[in-house]
PyMOL Python script that loads the backbone (N, CA, C, O; Angstrom):
from pymol import cmd

cmd.read_pdbstr("""\
ATOM      1  N   UNK A   1      26.214  30.054 -34.114  1.00  0.00           N
ATOM      2  CA  UNK A   1      27.427  29.524 -34.675  1.00  0.00           C
ATOM      3  C   UNK A   1      28.208  28.823 -33.576  1.00  0.00           C
ATOM      4  O   UNK A   1      28.445  29.412 -32.521  1.00  0.00           O
ATOM      5  N   UNK A   2      28.610  27.588 -33.796  1.00  0.00           N
ATOM      6  CA  UNK A   2      29.365  26.850 -32.783  1.00  0.00           C
ATOM      7  C   UNK A   2      30.844  27.163 -32.906  1.00  0.00           C
ATOM      8  O   UNK A   2      31.373  27.368 -33.998  1.00  0.00           O
ATOM      9  N   UNK A   3      31.491  27.195 -31.760  1.00  0.00           N
ATOM     10  CA  UNK A   3      32.915  27.449 -31.740  1.00  0.00           C
ATOM     11  C   UNK A   3      33.658  26.156 -32.012  1.00  0.00           C
ATOM     12  O   UNK A   3      33.356  25.119 -31.420  1.00  0.00           O
ATOM     13  N   UNK A   4      34.616  26.219 -32.895  1.00  0.00           N
ATOM     14  CA  UNK A   4      35.427  25.049 -33.198  1.00  0.00           C
ATOM     15  C   UNK A   4      36.479  24.875 -32.111  1.00  0.00           C
ATOM     16  O   UNK A   4      37.132  25.839 -31.713  1.00  0.00           O
ATOM     17  N   UNK A   5      36.642  23.663 -31.639  1.00  0.00           N
ATOM     18  CA  UNK A   5      37.642  23.392 -30.607  1.00  0.00           C
ATOM     19  C   UNK A   5      39.037  23.451 -31.223  1.00  0.00           C
ATOM     20  O   UNK A   5      39.291  22.874 -32.280  1.00  0.00           O
ATOM     21  N   UNK A   6      39.914  24.147 -30.553  1.00  0.00           N
ATOM     22  CA  UNK A   6      41.289  24.271 -31.017  1.00  0.00           C
ATOM     23  C   UNK A   6      41.990  22.926 -30.867  1.00  0.00           C
ATOM     24  O   UNK A   6      41.886  22.270 -29.831  1.00  0.00           O
ATOM     25  N   UNK A   7      42.693  22.530 -31.900  1.00  0.00           N
ATOM     26  CA  UNK A   7      43.417  21.258 -31.849  1.00  0.00           C
ATOM     27  C   UNK A   7      44.426  21.295 -30.725  1.00  0.00           C
ATOM     28  O   UNK A   7      45.210  22.237 -30.602  1.00  0.00           O
ATOM     29  N   UNK A   8      44.398  20.263 -29.907  1.00  0.00           N
ATOM     30  CA  UNK A   8      45.339  20.154 -28.812  1.00  0.00           C
ATOM     31  C   UNK A   8      44.912  20.875 -27.548  1.00  0.00           C
ATOM     32  O   UNK A   8      45.654  20.878 -26.566  1.00  0.00           O
ATOM     33  N   UNK A   9      43.719  21.494 -27.547  1.00  0.00           N
ATOM     34  CA  UNK A   9      43.258  22.213 -26.360  1.00  0.00           C
ATOM     35  C   UNK A   9      42.977  21.230 -25.229  1.00  0.00           C
ATOM     36  O   UNK A   9      42.377  20.176 -25.441  1.00  0.00           O
ATOM     37  N   UNK A  10      43.419  21.589 -24.025  1.00  0.00           N
ATOM     38  CA  UNK A  10      43.172  20.761 -22.855  1.00  0.00           C
ATOM     39  C   UNK A  10      41.769  21.033 -22.327  1.00  0.00           C
ATOM     40  O   UNK A  10      41.265  22.151 -22.430  1.00  0.00           O
ATOM     41  N   UNK A  11      41.142  20.004 -21.763  1.00  0.00           N
ATOM     42  CA  UNK A  11      39.826  20.170 -21.150  1.00  0.00           C
ATOM     43  C   UNK A  11      39.901  21.061 -19.913  1.00  0.00           C
ATOM     44  O   UNK A  11      38.952  21.779 -19.598  1.00  0.00           O
ATOM     45  N   UNK A  12      41.028  21.013 -19.218  1.00  0.00           N
ATOM     46  CA  UNK A  12      41.257  21.851 -18.039  1.00  0.00           C
ATOM     47  C   UNK A  12      42.719  22.286 -18.054  1.00  0.00           C
ATOM     48  O   UNK A  12      43.596  21.506 -18.425  1.00  0.00           O
ATOM     49  N   UNK A  13      42.983  23.522 -17.653  1.00  0.00           N
ATOM     50  CA  UNK A  13      44.378  23.981 -17.645  1.00  0.00           C
ATOM     51  C   UNK A  13      45.237  23.215 -16.642  1.00  0.00           C
ATOM     52  O   UNK A  13      44.741  22.691 -15.645  1.00  0.00           O
ATOM     53  N   UNK A  14      46.518  23.165 -16.926  1.00  0.00           N
ATOM     54  CA  UNK A  14      47.497  22.589 -16.009  1.00  0.00           C
ATOM     55  C   UNK A  14      48.284  23.762 -15.440  1.00  0.00           C
ATOM     56  O   UNK A  14      48.853  24.557 -16.188  1.00  0.00           O
ATOM     57  N   UNK A  15      48.315  23.868 -14.127  1.00  0.00           N
ATOM     58  CA  UNK A  15      49.013  24.960 -13.463  1.00  0.00           C
ATOM     59  C   UNK A  15      50.448  24.526 -13.141  1.00  0.00           C
ATOM     60  O   UNK A  15      50.671  23.522 -12.465  1.00  0.00           O
ATOM     61  N   UNK A  16      51.404  25.297 -13.634  1.00  0.00           N
ATOM     62  CA  UNK A  16      52.803  25.017 -13.341  1.00  0.00           C
ATOM     63  C   UNK A  16      53.442  26.254 -12.734  1.00  0.00           C
ATOM     64  O   UNK A  16      53.033  27.382 -13.011  1.00  0.00           O
ATOM     65  N   UNK A  17      54.438  26.028 -11.911  1.00  0.00           N
ATOM     66  CA  UNK A  17      55.173  27.110 -11.277  1.00  0.00           C
ATOM     67  C   UNK A  17      56.253  27.578 -12.246  1.00  0.00           C
ATOM     68  O   UNK A  17      56.978  26.775 -12.833  1.00  0.00           O
ATOM     69  N   UNK A  18      56.339  28.874 -12.396  1.00  0.00           N
ATOM     70  CA  UNK A  18      57.346  29.460 -13.277  1.00  0.00           C
ATOM     71  C   UNK A  18      58.403  30.149 -12.433  1.00  0.00           C
ATOM     72  O   UNK A  18      58.081  30.802 -11.440  1.00  0.00           O
ATOM     73  N   UNK A  19      59.640  30.009 -12.815  1.00  0.00           N
ATOM     74  CA  UNK A  19      60.718  30.631 -12.049  1.00  0.00           C
ATOM     75  C   UNK A  19      60.670  32.154 -12.111  1.00  0.00           C
ATOM     76  O   UNK A  19      61.215  32.823 -11.233  1.00  0.00           O
ATOM     77  N   UNK A  20      60.029  32.707 -13.131  1.00  0.00           N
ATOM     78  CA  UNK A  20      60.001  34.163 -13.283  1.00  0.00           C
ATOM     79  C   UNK A  20      58.737  34.799 -12.704  1.00  0.00           C
ATOM     80  O   UNK A  20      58.573  36.017 -12.772  1.00  0.00           O
ATOM     81  N   UNK A  21      57.853  33.994 -12.141  1.00  0.00           N
ATOM     82  CA  UNK A  21      56.603  34.525 -11.624  1.00  0.00           C
ATOM     83  C   UNK A  21      56.280  33.885 -10.285  1.00  0.00           C
ATOM     84  O   UNK A  21      56.581  32.714 -10.053  1.00  0.00           O
ATOM     85  N   UNK A  22      55.672  34.657  -9.420  1.00  0.00           N
ATOM     86  CA  UNK A  22      55.300  34.121  -8.115  1.00  0.00           C
ATOM     87  C   UNK A  22      54.015  33.309  -8.177  1.00  0.00           C
ATOM     88  O   UNK A  22      53.784  32.438  -7.339  1.00  0.00           O
ATOM     89  N   UNK A  23      53.182  33.593  -9.168  1.00  0.00           N
ATOM     90  CA  UNK A  23      51.931  32.850  -9.297  1.00  0.00           C
ATOM     91  C   UNK A  23      52.067  31.790 -10.379  1.00  0.00           C
ATOM     92  O   UNK A  23      52.870  31.939 -11.300  1.00  0.00           O
ATOM     93  N   UNK A  24      51.280  30.711 -10.271  1.00  0.00           N
ATOM     94  CA  UNK A  24      51.368  29.646 -11.273  1.00  0.00           C
ATOM     95  C   UNK A  24      50.908  30.122 -12.651  1.00  0.00           C
ATOM     96  O   UNK A  24      50.139  31.075 -12.775  1.00  0.00           O
ATOM     97  N   UNK A  25      51.392  29.443 -13.662  1.00  0.00           N
ATOM     98  CA  UNK A  25      51.050  29.737 -15.051  1.00  0.00           C
ATOM     99  C   UNK A  25      50.123  28.629 -15.542  1.00  0.00           C
ATOM    100  O   UNK A  25      50.378  27.449 -15.302  1.00  0.00           O
ATOM    101  N   UNK A  26      49.047  29.010 -16.228  1.00  0.00           N
ATOM    102  CA  UNK A  26      48.105  28.039 -16.772  1.00  0.00           C
ATOM    103  C   UNK A  26      48.530  27.632 -18.181  1.00  0.00           C
ATOM    104  O   UNK A  26      48.706  28.479 -19.057  1.00  0.00           O
ATOM    105  N   UNK A  27      48.690  26.342 -18.385  1.00  0.00           N
ATOM    106  CA  UNK A  27      48.995  25.791 -19.706  1.00  0.00           C
ATOM    107  C   UNK A  27      47.706  25.155 -20.206  1.00  0.00           C
ATOM    108  O   UNK A  27      47.169  24.256 -19.559  1.00  0.00           O
ATOM    109  N   UNK A  28      47.200  25.614 -21.358  1.00  0.00           N
ATOM    110  CA  UNK A  28      45.866  25.226 -21.796  1.00  0.00           C
ATOM    111  C   UNK A  28      45.811  24.370 -23.054  1.00  0.00           C
ATOM    112  O   UNK A  28      44.725  24.001 -23.501  1.00  0.00           O
ATOM    113  N   UNK A  29      46.958  24.051 -23.629  1.00  0.00           N
ATOM    114  CA  UNK A  29      46.945  23.246 -24.855  1.00  0.00           C
ATOM    115  C   UNK A  29      48.264  22.497 -25.014  1.00  0.00           C
ATOM    116  O   UNK A  29      49.259  22.791 -24.351  1.00  0.00           O
ATOM    117  N   UNK A  30      48.236  21.529 -25.909  1.00  0.00           N
ATOM    118  CA  UNK A  30      49.456  20.766 -26.166  1.00  0.00           C
ATOM    119  C   UNK A  30      50.524  21.643 -26.818  1.00  0.00           C
ATOM    120  O   UNK A  30      51.715  21.410 -26.613  1.00  0.00           O
ATOM    121  N   UNK A  31      50.125  22.637 -27.591  1.00  0.00           N
ATOM    122  CA  UNK A  31      51.124  23.519 -28.201  1.00  0.00           C
ATOM    123  C   UNK A  31      51.787  24.395 -27.142  1.00  0.00           C
ATOM    124  O   UNK A  31      52.997  24.617 -27.201  1.00  0.00           O
ATOM    125  N   UNK A  32      51.017  24.899 -26.171  1.00  0.00           N
ATOM    126  CA  UNK A  32      51.612  25.658 -25.070  1.00  0.00           C
ATOM    127  C   UNK A  32      52.509  24.761 -24.217  1.00  0.00           C
ATOM    128  O   UNK A  32      53.584  25.171 -23.779  1.00  0.00           O
ATOM    129  N   UNK A  33      52.052  23.546 -23.993  1.00  0.00           N
ATOM    130  CA  UNK A  33      52.841  22.604 -23.201  1.00  0.00           C
ATOM    131  C   UNK A  33      54.169  22.293 -23.888  1.00  0.00           C
ATOM    132  O   UNK A  33      55.216  22.260 -23.243  1.00  0.00           O
ATOM    133  N   UNK A  34      54.118  22.068 -25.194  1.00  0.00           N
ATOM    134  CA  UNK A  34      55.335  21.765 -25.944  1.00  0.00           C
ATOM    135  C   UNK A  34      56.293  22.954 -25.921  1.00  0.00           C
ATOM    136  O   UNK A  34      57.503  22.778 -25.779  1.00  0.00           O
ATOM    137  N   UNK A  35      55.756  24.151 -26.060  1.00  0.00           N
ATOM    138  CA  UNK A  35      56.580  25.358 -25.998  1.00  0.00           C
ATOM    139  C   UNK A  35      57.294  25.456 -24.642  1.00  0.00           C
ATOM    140  O   UNK A  35      58.481  25.776 -24.578  1.00  0.00           O
ATOM    141  N   UNK A  36      56.565  25.181 -23.580  1.00  0.00           N
ATOM    142  CA  UNK A  36      57.141  25.236 -22.240  1.00  0.00           C
ATOM    143  C   UNK A  36      58.176  24.119 -22.069  1.00  0.00           C
ATOM    144  O   UNK A  36      59.248  24.354 -21.511  1.00  0.00           O
ATOM    145  N   UNK A  37      57.871  22.917 -22.540  1.00  0.00           N
ATOM    146  CA  UNK A  37      58.806  21.790 -22.419  1.00  0.00           C
ATOM    147  C   UNK A  37      60.115  22.077 -23.157  1.00  0.00           C
ATOM    148  O   UNK A  37      61.194  21.708 -22.691  1.00  0.00           O
ATOM    149  N   UNK A  38      60.009  22.732 -24.299  1.00  0.00           N
ATOM    150  CA  UNK A  38      61.201  22.979 -25.111  1.00  0.00           C
ATOM    151  C   UNK A  38      61.986  24.209 -24.676  1.00  0.00           C
ATOM    152  O   UNK A  38      63.170  24.334 -24.989  1.00  0.00           O
ATOM    153  N   UNK A  39      61.333  25.117 -23.956  1.00  0.00           N
ATOM    154  CA  UNK A  39      62.022  26.349 -23.642  1.00  0.00           C
ATOM    155  C   UNK A  39      62.228  26.641 -22.172  1.00  0.00           C
ATOM    156  O   UNK A  39      63.327  27.023 -21.769  1.00  0.00           O
ATOM    157  N   UNK A  40      61.204  26.470 -21.369  1.00  0.00           N
ATOM    158  CA  UNK A  40      61.273  26.905 -19.975  1.00  0.00           C
ATOM    159  C   UNK A  40      61.078  25.732 -19.030  1.00  0.00           C
ATOM    160  O   UNK A  40      60.252  25.795 -18.120  1.00  0.00           O
ATOM    161  N   UNK A  41      61.816  24.691 -19.236  1.00  0.00           N
ATOM    162  CA  UNK A  41      61.685  23.492 -18.405  1.00  0.00           C
ATOM    163  C   UNK A  41      62.935  23.347 -17.561  1.00  0.00           C
ATOM    164  O   UNK A  41      64.039  23.548 -18.068  1.00  0.00           O
ATOM    165  N   UNK A  42      62.795  23.002 -16.287  1.00  0.00           N
ATOM    166  CA  UNK A  42      63.961  22.957 -15.397  1.00  0.00           C
ATOM    167  C   UNK A  42      65.014  21.921 -15.769  1.00  0.00           C
ATOM    168  O   UNK A  42      66.197  22.124 -15.496  1.00  0.00           O
ATOM    169  N   UNK A  43      64.610  20.821 -16.382  1.00  0.00           N
ATOM    170  CA  UNK A  43      65.574  19.773 -16.729  1.00  0.00           C
ATOM    171  C   UNK A  43      65.115  19.034 -17.975  1.00  0.00           C
ATOM    172  O   UNK A  43      63.916  18.868 -18.204  1.00  0.00           O
ATOM    173  N   UNK A  44      66.058  18.598 -18.766  1.00  0.00           N
ATOM    174  CA  UNK A  44      65.739  17.832 -19.976  1.00  0.00           C
ATOM    175  C   UNK A  44      65.876  16.327 -19.721  1.00  0.00           C
ATOM    176  O   UNK A  44      65.732  15.513 -20.632  1.00  0.00           O
ATOM    177  N   UNK A  45      66.155  15.982 -18.471  1.00  0.00           N
ATOM    178  CA  UNK A  45      66.269  14.583 -18.093  1.00  0.00           C
ATOM    179  C   UNK A  45      64.910  14.088 -17.629  1.00  0.00           C
ATOM    180  O   UNK A  45      64.061  14.875 -17.209  1.00  0.00           O
ATOM    181  N   UNK A  46      64.718  12.825 -17.705  1.00  0.00           N
ATOM    182  CA  UNK A  46      63.506  12.234 -17.159  1.00  0.00           C
ATOM    183  C   UNK A  46      62.644  11.579 -18.211  1.00  0.00           C
ATOM    184  O   UNK A  46      62.449  12.101 -19.309  1.00  0.00           O
ATOM    185  N   UNK A  47      62.146  10.447 -17.851  1.00  0.00           N
ATOM    186  CA  UNK A  47      61.284   9.676 -18.741  1.00  0.00           C
ATOM    187  C   UNK A  47      59.982  10.414 -19.032  1.00  0.00           C
ATOM    188  O   UNK A  47      59.515  10.428 -20.171  1.00  0.00           O
ATOM    189  N   UNK A  48      59.407  11.017 -18.023  1.00  0.00           N
ATOM    190  CA  UNK A  48      58.129  11.711 -18.201  1.00  0.00           C
ATOM    191  C   UNK A  48      58.291  12.938 -19.100  1.00  0.00           C
ATOM    192  O   UNK A  48      57.391  13.264 -19.873  1.00  0.00           O
ATOM    193  N   UNK A  49      59.424  13.611 -19.000  1.00  0.00           N
ATOM    194  CA  UNK A  49      59.714  14.760 -19.869  1.00  0.00           C
ATOM    195  C   UNK A  49      59.706  14.325 -21.336  1.00  0.00           C
ATOM    196  O   UNK A  49      59.040  14.940 -22.169  1.00  0.00           O
ATOM    197  N   UNK A  50      60.442  13.275 -21.641  1.00  0.00           N
ATOM    198  CA  UNK A  50      60.513  12.797 -23.035  1.00  0.00           C
ATOM    199  C   UNK A  50      59.156  12.320 -23.523  1.00  0.00           C
ATOM    200  O   UNK A  50      58.773  12.584 -24.663  1.00  0.00           O
ATOM    201  N   UNK A  51      58.433  11.621 -22.668  1.00  0.00           N
ATOM    202  CA  UNK A  51      57.111  11.134 -23.041  1.00  0.00           C
ATOM    203  C   UNK A  51      56.155  12.305 -23.315  1.00  0.00           C
ATOM    204  O   UNK A  51      55.386  12.269 -24.276  1.00  0.00           O
ATOM    205  N   UNK A  52      56.208  13.328 -22.478  1.00  0.00           N
ATOM    206  CA  UNK A  52      55.328  14.490 -22.647  1.00  0.00           C
ATOM    207  C   UNK A  52      55.633  15.229 -23.945  1.00  0.00           C
ATOM    208  O   UNK A  52      54.716  15.632 -24.661  1.00  0.00           O
ATOM    209  N   UNK A  53      56.910  15.409 -24.250  1.00  0.00           N
ATOM    210  CA  UNK A  53      57.263  16.076 -25.523  1.00  0.00           C
ATOM    211  C   UNK A  53      56.690  15.318 -26.704  1.00  0.00           C
ATOM    212  O   UNK A  53      56.104  15.911 -27.610  1.00  0.00           O
ATOM    213  N   UNK A  54      56.860  14.016 -26.692  1.00  0.00           N
ATOM    214  CA  UNK A  54      56.358  13.188 -27.793  1.00  0.00           C
ATOM    215  C   UNK A  54      54.834  13.259 -27.875  1.00  0.00           C
ATOM    216  O   UNK A  54      54.275  13.409 -28.961  1.00  0.00           O
ATOM    217  N   UNK A  55      54.170  13.152 -26.739  1.00  0.00           N
ATOM    218  CA  UNK A  55      52.704  13.192 -26.715  1.00  0.00           C
ATOM    219  C   UNK A  55      52.170  14.535 -27.200  1.00  0.00           C
ATOM    220  O   UNK A  55      51.166  14.585 -27.910  1.00  0.00           O
ATOM    221  N   UNK A  56      52.834  15.621 -26.821  1.00  0.00           N
ATOM    222  CA  UNK A  56      52.377  16.941 -27.262  1.00  0.00           C
ATOM    223  C   UNK A  56      52.540  17.124 -28.765  1.00  0.00           C
ATOM    224  O   UNK A  56      51.682  17.724 -29.413  1.00  0.00           O
ATOM    225  N   UNK A  57      53.622  16.617 -29.320  1.00  0.00           N
ATOM    226  CA  UNK A  57      53.812  16.675 -30.773  1.00  0.00           C
ATOM    227  C   UNK A  57      52.685  15.907 -31.469  1.00  0.00           C
ATOM    228  O   UNK A  57      52.088  16.399 -32.426  1.00  0.00           O
ATOM    229  N   UNK A  58      52.406  14.710 -30.983  1.00  0.00           N
ATOM    230  CA  UNK A  58      51.344  13.896 -31.591  1.00  0.00           C
ATOM    231  C   UNK A  58      49.973  14.561 -31.465  1.00  0.00           C
ATOM    232  O   UNK A  58      49.173  14.516 -32.399  1.00  0.00           O
ATOM    233  N   UNK A  59      49.704  15.171 -30.325  1.00  0.00           N
ATOM    234  CA  UNK A  59      48.423  15.863 -30.134  1.00  0.00           C
ATOM    235  C   UNK A  59      48.319  17.071 -31.061  1.00  0.00           C
ATOM    236  O   UNK A  59      47.248  17.337 -31.608  1.00  0.00           O
ATOM    237  N   UNK A  60      49.406  17.799 -31.244  1.00  0.00           N
ATOM    238  CA  UNK A  60      49.406  18.938 -32.161  1.00  0.00           C
ATOM    239  C   UNK A  60      49.114  18.507 -33.588  1.00  0.00           C
ATOM    240  O   UNK A  60      48.501  19.249 -34.357  1.00  0.00           O
ATOM    241  N   UNK A  61      49.553  17.309 -33.938  1.00  0.00           N
ATOM    242  CA  UNK A  61      49.313  16.770 -35.275  1.00  0.00           C
ATOM    243  C   UNK A  61      47.927  16.148 -35.408  1.00  0.00           C
ATOM    244  O   UNK A  61      47.495  15.808 -36.510  1.00  0.00           O
ATOM    245  N   UNK A  62      47.236  16.002 -34.285  1.00  0.00           N
ATOM    246  CA  UNK A  62      45.916  15.383 -34.304  1.00  0.00           C
ATOM    247  C   UNK A  62      45.959  13.866 -34.282  1.00  0.00           C
ATOM    248  O   UNK A  62      44.946  13.206 -34.516  1.00  0.00           O
ATOM    249  N   UNK A  63      47.137  13.311 -33.999  1.00  0.00           N
ATOM    250  CA  UNK A  63      47.300  11.857 -34.020  1.00  0.00           C
ATOM    251  C   UNK A  63      46.803  11.184 -32.741  1.00  0.00           C
ATOM    252  O   UNK A  63      46.437  10.009 -32.758  1.00  0.00           O
ATOM    253  N   UNK A  64      46.790  11.928 -31.636  1.00  0.00           N
ATOM    254  CA  UNK A  64      46.266  11.397 -30.377  1.00  0.00           C
ATOM    255  C   UNK A  64      45.385  12.469 -29.730  1.00  0.00           C
ATOM    256  O   UNK A  64      45.534  13.653 -30.031  1.00  0.00           O
ATOM    257  N   UNK A  65      44.477  12.069 -28.852  1.00  0.00           N
ATOM    258  CA  UNK A  65      43.634  13.053 -28.159  1.00  0.00           C
ATOM    259  C   UNK A  65      44.466  13.942 -27.223  1.00  0.00           C
ATOM    260  O   UNK A  65      45.463  13.502 -26.650  1.00  0.00           O
ATOM    261  N   UNK A  66      44.038  15.182 -27.084  1.00  0.00           N
ATOM    262  CA  UNK A  66      44.755  16.128 -26.226  1.00  0.00           C
ATOM    263  C   UNK A  66      44.746  15.695 -24.767  1.00  0.00           C
ATOM    264  O   UNK A  66      45.632  16.081 -24.005  1.00  0.00           O
ATOM    265  N   UNK A  67      43.752  14.893 -24.362  1.00  0.00           N
ATOM    266  CA  UNK A  67      43.718  14.463 -22.963  1.00  0.00           C
ATOM    267  C   UNK A  67      44.904  13.563 -22.632  1.00  0.00           C
ATOM    268  O   UNK A  67      45.356  13.540 -21.487  1.00  0.00           O
ATOM    269  N   UNK A  68      45.410  12.829 -23.605  1.00  0.00           N
ATOM    270  CA  UNK A  68      46.595  11.996 -23.389  1.00  0.00           C
ATOM    271  C   UNK A  68      47.826  12.878 -23.223  1.00  0.00           C
ATOM    272  O   UNK A  68      48.663  12.628 -22.356  1.00  0.00           O
ATOM    273  N   UNK A  69      47.933  13.907 -24.052  1.00  0.00           N
ATOM    274  CA  UNK A  69      49.057  14.844 -23.931  1.00  0.00           C
ATOM    275  C   UNK A  69      48.992  15.582 -22.604  1.00  0.00           C
ATOM    276  O   UNK A  69      50.025  15.824 -21.980  1.00  0.00           O
ATOM    277  N   UNK A  70      47.794  15.941 -22.166  1.00  0.00           N
ATOM    278  CA  UNK A  70      47.632  16.648 -20.900  1.00  0.00           C
ATOM    279  C   UNK A  70      48.116  15.772 -19.736  1.00  0.00           C
ATOM    280  O   UNK A  70      48.839  16.239 -18.856  1.00  0.00           O
ATOM    281  N   UNK A  71      47.711  14.507 -19.745  1.00  0.00           N
ATOM    282  CA  UNK A  71      48.143  13.589 -18.684  1.00  0.00           C
ATOM    283  C   UNK A  71      49.667  13.456 -18.672  1.00  0.00           C
ATOM    284  O   UNK A  71      50.290  13.449 -17.610  1.00  0.00           O
ATOM    285  N   UNK A  72      50.258  13.349 -19.859  1.00  0.00           N
ATOM    286  CA  UNK A  72      51.716  13.227 -19.950  1.00  0.00           C
ATOM    287  C   UNK A  72      52.397  14.496 -19.448  1.00  0.00           C
ATOM    288  O   UNK A  72      53.426  14.423 -18.776  1.00  0.00           O
ATOM    289  N   UNK A  73      51.830  15.656 -19.768  1.00  0.00           N
ATOM    290  CA  UNK A  73      52.392  16.919 -19.312  1.00  0.00           C
ATOM    291  C   UNK A  73      52.308  17.049 -17.793  1.00  0.00           C
ATOM    292  O   UNK A  73      53.250  17.520 -17.156  1.00  0.00           O
ATOM    293  N   UNK A  74      51.190  16.636 -17.217  1.00  0.00           N
ATOM    294  CA  UNK A  74      51.029  16.668 -15.758  1.00  0.00           C
ATOM    295  C   UNK A  74      52.092  15.788 -15.103  1.00  0.00           C
ATOM    296  O   UNK A  74      52.710  16.192 -14.118  1.00  0.00           O
ATOM    297  N   UNK A  75      52.303  14.606 -15.636  1.00  0.00           N
ATOM    298  CA  UNK A  75      53.309  13.696 -15.066  1.00  0.00           C
ATOM    299  C   UNK A  75      54.711  14.292 -15.170  1.00  0.00           C
ATOM    300  O   UNK A  75      55.515  14.172 -14.246  1.00  0.00           O
ATOM    301  N   UNK A  76      54.996  14.933 -16.305  1.00  0.00           N
ATOM    302  CA  UNK A  76      56.308  15.548 -16.483  1.00  0.00           C
ATOM    303  C   UNK A  76      56.501  16.724 -15.526  1.00  0.00           C
ATOM    304  O   UNK A  76      57.581  16.905 -14.963  1.00  0.00           O
ATOM    305  N   UNK A  77      55.458  17.512 -15.347  1.00  0.00           N
ATOM    306  CA  UNK A  77      55.538  18.652 -14.422  1.00  0.00           C
ATOM    307  C   UNK A  77      55.729  18.163 -12.991  1.00  0.00           C
ATOM    308  O   UNK A  77      56.483  18.757 -12.220  1.00  0.00           O
ATOM    309  N   UNK A  78      55.050  17.091 -12.647  1.00  0.00           N
ATOM    310  CA  UNK A  78      55.217  16.513 -11.305  1.00  0.00           C
ATOM    311  C   UNK A  78      56.648  15.991 -11.143  1.00  0.00           C
ATOM    312  O   UNK A  78      57.281  16.210 -10.110  1.00  0.00           O
ATOM    313  N   UNK A  79      57.152  15.298 -12.170  1.00  0.00           N
ATOM    314  CA  UNK A  79      58.515  14.769 -12.144  1.00  0.00           C
ATOM    315  C   UNK A  79      59.540  15.899 -11.961  1.00  0.00           C
ATOM    316  O   UNK A  79      60.532  15.730 -11.252  1.00  0.00           O
ATOM    317  N   UNK A  80      59.297  17.046 -12.600  1.00  0.00           N
ATOM    318  CA  UNK A  80      60.215  18.179 -12.532  1.00  0.00           C
ATOM    319  C   UNK A  80      60.020  19.029 -11.278  1.00  0.00           C
ATOM    320  O   UNK A  80      60.814  19.927 -10.997  1.00  0.00           O
ATOM    321  N   UNK A  81      58.961  18.736 -10.531  1.00  0.00           N
ATOM    322  CA  UNK A  81      58.705  19.486  -9.301  1.00  0.00           C
ATOM    323  C   UNK A  81      58.104  20.866  -9.528  1.00  0.00           C
ATOM    324  O   UNK A  81      58.235  21.746  -8.676  1.00  0.00           O
ATOM    325  N   UNK A  82      57.439  21.067 -10.681  1.00  0.00           N
ATOM    326  CA  UNK A  82      56.863  22.376 -10.969  1.00  0.00           C
ATOM    327  C   UNK A  82      55.344  22.360 -11.098  1.00  0.00           C
ATOM    328  O   UNK A  82      54.738  23.386 -11.407  1.00  0.00           O
ATOM    329  N   UNK A  83      54.725  21.206 -10.864  1.00  0.00           N
ATOM    330  CA  UNK A  83      53.259  21.140 -10.925  1.00  0.00           C
ATOM    331  C   UNK A  83      52.685  21.862  -9.719  1.00  0.00           C
ATOM    332  O   UNK A  83      53.075  21.586  -8.585  1.00  0.00           O
ATOM    333  N   UNK A  84      51.771  22.774  -9.952  1.00  0.00           N
ATOM    334  CA  UNK A  84      51.106  23.490  -8.865  1.00  0.00           C
ATOM    335  C   UNK A  84      49.856  22.720  -8.504  1.00  0.00           C
ATOM    336  O   UNK A  84      48.896  22.679  -9.273  1.00  0.00           O
ATOM    337  N   UNK A  85      49.870  22.109  -7.327  1.00  0.00           N
ATOM    338  CA  UNK A  85      48.740  21.316  -6.868  1.00  0.00           C
ATOM    339  C   UNK A  85      48.163  21.985  -5.621  1.00  0.00           C
ATOM    340  O   UNK A  85      48.899  22.403  -4.727  1.00  0.00           O
ATOM    341  N   UNK A  86      46.852  22.076  -5.582  1.00  0.00           N
ATOM    342  CA  UNK A  86      46.197  22.741  -4.453  1.00  0.00           C
ATOM    343  C   UNK A  86      45.975  21.816  -3.275  1.00  0.00           C
ATOM    344  O   UNK A  86      45.711  22.283  -2.166  1.00  0.00           O
ATOM    345  N   UNK A  87      46.075  20.507  -3.491  1.00  0.00           N
ATOM    346  CA  UNK A  87      45.845  19.554  -2.394  1.00  0.00           C
ATOM    347  C   UNK A  87      47.118  19.210  -1.701  1.00  0.00           C
ATOM    348  O   UNK A  87      47.113  18.423  -0.755  1.00  0.00           O
TER     349      UNK A  87
END
""", "prot")
cmd.dss("prot")
cmd.show_as("cartoon", "prot")
cmd.util.cbc("prot")
cmd.orient("prot")
């Protein structure tokens, strides 16, 4: 039996720094990303923030591929200074 891919699932998790945790948090789907953007985001300002929210909504609806929402979320996390990058 093949596993059905969850709508909005990211191909690879996005690691973001959380103010309540010392270790990064893995965001694995557009729905998780949207939840984080709407609730636990450091600032509501920024072009990348607004773009990521919109992209995640569209990905949740199946209107765009999740990889587009993931890219938008990464850009927003970088803009907010919470993207955990190993390089």
